[in-house]
N, C-alpha and C positions, 0 to 999 in steps of 0.2 A: 536284104530283107525287104519285104513289101511294107508299104507305109500306111496300111490301113490301121488307124489307131482309134480305139473305142474311148469316147469321152463319157465318164461315169457321171450320171446326174445324181446318183446317191451311192454311197459306199458302205460296206460293212455287212454284218451278219443279219440275215432276215430269218427269224424263226418260222418254221413251216406253219405253225399255228397262227402266224400273222396274216396268212393269205385269207382274203375275204371273198366270199362268193358273190358273183354278179348275176346269177340266175342262168336260165336256159338261153341259148343263142342259136338261131337257126342258120347263121351265116355259114357258107360252105367251108370256111377256113377253120371252124371250131368243132367240126365233127357233127354227127347226127345222132340225136337222142332216139331216133326210130330204129336204129340198128343196135344189135347186141354189142356192148362195149368190148373192144379187143385192141390191145396195144402192141405195136411192133417197135423193137429197139435194134438199131444197128451200131455195133461197136467197131472201132477202127482197125485194130490189130491186136496181136498178143506179143509182139516183138519189141516195140519201142518202150513199153513199160508193162510190168507185170500187173499193174493195178486193174486194167480193163477186165481181165478174167478172174483175178483173185479177189477183187473188191467190188467193182461196179456191178458186175453180173450178179454176184451173191446178194448184194444189198437191194438191187432192183427186183430180183426174183422174190426176195422175202417180202418186200412192200406190196408187190402185185398179188402174191399168194394171200397175204393178210387181208387184202381188200376183196379177195374172191373174184378177181377179174381175169379174163382170158388174156394171154400174152405170148409173145415169141421174141427171143433175144438171139441174134446172130452176129457173127464177127466177120467183117469183110477182109481181114488179114492183109490190109494195105493194098488191096486190089480194086482199082476204080471200077473196072467192069463188073466185078463181083458185087461191089457196093450197089451199083445200079440194078443189077439183076435181083439182088435180095430185096431192094426197095420195091421193084415191080411185082415180085411174088407176094410180098406183104400186102401191097395195095390191092392186088387182084384177089387175095384171100379174104379181104373184108376188114382189115384193121380200121379202126375209127380214129386212132391217134398214132402218130409215128414220131419216134424220138431218134435223132441221129447224132453221132459224133463224126463230123465230116472229115474226109481225107484232104480236101482242099475246098475252097469256097466255090469253085466252078462246078465240081461234081455235086457238092452239097446243094447248091442252088437248083440244079437241074432236078434233083430228087424232090426237094421241097416244093418246087413249082408244079411238078407232076402230081404230087400228093394233094396240093391245094386245088388243082383242077378237078380232082376226083372227089373233092369234099372231105378229104382226110386232114384233120388238125395236126399241127407239127410243133416240135420242140427242138431247139438247138441245145444239145447237152455238152457241157464243158467247153466247146469251141463255138464261137459265133460264126455263122456263115455270112460273109460279107455280100451284100446285095441280095440276100435271101428273103424268105417270106415266113419264117417261123413265127408262131404265135407267142412263144416265150423263149427266153434264154436263161439257162441255169448253169452257174459256174462259180468259181472263186474270183475274188478281186485279183486279177492276174498281174496288174501293175504292182500291187502290194506284194505279190509273190516275188517278183523280180527285185523289189526294193529290199526285201529280207535277204535275198541272196547277195546283193551288193553290200549291205551292211555286215553280213556274216563274213564275207571275204575280207573286208577292210579290218574287221576285228581280229581275224586270224593272222593277217599279215602284220598287224601291229603287235600282237602277242608274240609272234615269231621274231620280232625285232628287225623286220626287213626294212632297209633304207632305200628309198626310191625304187620300190619293187616293180619288176617287169611282169605285166599281166597279159594273159591271152584270153580271148573269148571263144568258147565253143557254144554257139547259139543253136536253138532248135530249128526245126524245119522252116524254110522260107515260105512254104505254102500254108503254114499253121498260124492263124492270126494271134493265137495265144503266145507264140514265140516272139512276135512283134511286141506284145504287151509286156512280157517278161523283160525283154531287152530295154524297153522304155523305163521299166522300174529300176533295173540295176545301173543303167546309164545315168539315171538321176542321182545316183550315189557316187559312181566311180568316174564319170566323165569330167566333173569339176576337178578331180585330182589329176587326170590326164592334162586338162587345159592349163593347170597351174604348175605342171612339170613335177608334181609330187610323186606321181606314178608315171610309168612308161608303158604305152600300149604296144605289145609285141605283134599281136595278130588278132584278127576279128573275123571269124568265118561261121557260116551257117552249116548245119549238118542235114543234108537232104533226108526227108522222111524220118528224122530222128534215128537214123540207122547207126547202131553202136559200132558195127564193123567199119563203116565209113568214118565215123568219129575217130577211131583209133588211127586210121590211115592219115586223116587230116591232121591230127595232133602230132603224130610222128614227124610229118613234114614240117610242122611248126617248130618242133624241137630241133630238127636238123638245121633248118634255116637260121634259127636263133643260137645255134651252137650250144644247145641245152640251157640257154640263158632265159629261163622262164621261172618266176618266183611264185606265181599264183595263177589259178585257172578259174574263170567264171564259166562253169559248165552248167547248162540249163536244166539238166535233170540227172538223176542218179545213174542212169544208163550211160550217158555221155561222160559223166565223171569217172565211172569205172573204166570206160574205154581209155580215158587219159591215164588212169592209174596203171593200166597194163603197160603203157609206154614208159611211165615213170619208173616202174619196177625194173624194166629192161635196162634202164640207164642208172640204176642204183639210187634213185631219187624219191622212192616211196617214203612218205612221212616228212619229207623236206619241202614239198611244194603243195600248199593247201589248195583244195578245190571244192567247189560247191556242188549242190545237187537239188533234187526236188522229187517228191512222191513218197519219201520215207519207206522205201523198199527194204526188204530184209538185207539185201546186198549192200545198199547204201548205209543202213544203220550199222552193219558189221564193219564197214569201212571206217565209220566214225569211231566205233569202239576200238578199232585197231590204231587209231590216231592218224590215219591217212586222209580221210575226208574231213573237211572243215565243218560242214553243216549240211542239212537238207531242209526242205520245207514240207511240213506235214499238212496235208489237206484232208480234213475229216470227211472222207468220201461218203460215209454212211449218211451224213447230213445232206450232202449234195444229191445223192441218189434218192433219199426220202422226199426232198423238196421236188425233184423232177417227177418222181412217181406220183405224188399227190396231184401235181398239175396235169400229168398225163391221164390219170384216172378221171379227173374232172372233164378234160377235153373229150375223152372217149365216150363220156356220157352226155356230151353236148353242152357242157357248162364251161364258163370262163371264171377266172378268179383274178382279183386285183393284187399284184405283187407289191405295189407301193413304190416301185422304183423302175427306172428304165436305163438302158445303155444306148448310145448312139451308134447306129450302123452308118459309117461315113460313105460307103459305096451305095447303099440303098437309100440314104438320106432319110432315115426313119428312126424313131425311138422305139426300141424293142422292150416290152415288159420283161423285167429280169429279177432273178434271185441271185444275189452275190454273197458268198460266204467268206469268212475271214480265215486266212492261212496262219500257220504257226511255225516259227523258226525252231529247229531241233539241232542241238549240239550234244556232246558227250554228257553234259550236265543234266539234260532232260530227255534223253532217249527213252527213259522209263515211261514218259507221258504217252508215247505211242503204244506201248504195251498195255498200260493201264486203261487206255481208251478202247482196247480190243482190236485195233487195226492190225497189229502184228502180235502173234502169241509168243510167250516165252519159249515154248518148245521149238518154234521155227527159228527164233533169233539166237537162243543161247545153247547152240550145239557145240560139242567138242571143246576146242580151245576158247570158245566164246562164253562158256559157262562161268569161268572165273572173271572174265571181263564184264559180264552182266552183273555179277554179284558186286563188283567194284563200282558199277554204275547205279547201284541201288535197285536193281531189278530182282525181285524175290518171288 
């Protein structure tokens, strides 16, 4: 895992309404008020997590439409060349603000620097581009996300009565700085237990590009090497967790080996209702999208706003103005919170055999 670690100078939820205007800014990095406002957004893929197309796109579109601004949202589908081509097209088409979810910091930096040179304002959305030049960073407190995962796994192992449990890590992509932050968070909870021999670390591997198929292959090799001796899995998101579950099912261990997740996907929530997945982390993406959209709209009009907090980019050695939202741990006891919040609908979640399980979980 790469060691770029963000130091938070302030943590927690920042209400969108808390952003304060700083007026017009003629600097080339903040857009030009003389041009018609137009916003470009590049999403990373639709394979690693369903959220990018089912949630982020939907909420960003709604915010831009409500503001009456011109916009374009495209998905690079985990293709670095496509990512750069999309950015070039957006810049040449006259976007005045560009929001990206980088595939890696190198590709992201190249795009951000090119945009800056053309006078296009930029925002890092969800993932910070290390060494980049974005005017803002909008995300969740990703160390806190990992901490919730670590705490969740510990609770599930304790509830299951596991003695000196053997734990494996399925970390996110080594090119994603968020994966580094998630690991920092869950290591803060679990590493002391490894150090004191209360827990045993069986394996610790990153999954390239958050690829679920590769995750299954990696986890199957872990299980074979450990002779199925794994009692818990710290999996960095719901997709990786479900990949582990496919292997556990093949070995007759579904429901016996708790694993974690993130993103509160329909699949992840159903795995929780089944009693297979230990927990997931819900990130209220609507709030993240709305905060980013508000900043993008301001930048597109040549305005800057004060977020009131920053994060440290260790490679660029700069403090990046940031909006950081608070994540929430989800277990079977509060799955209904995700439905109540409108992130997942009852119709999506409570199909077939899950109808009765939803009722038992208080989802009506």
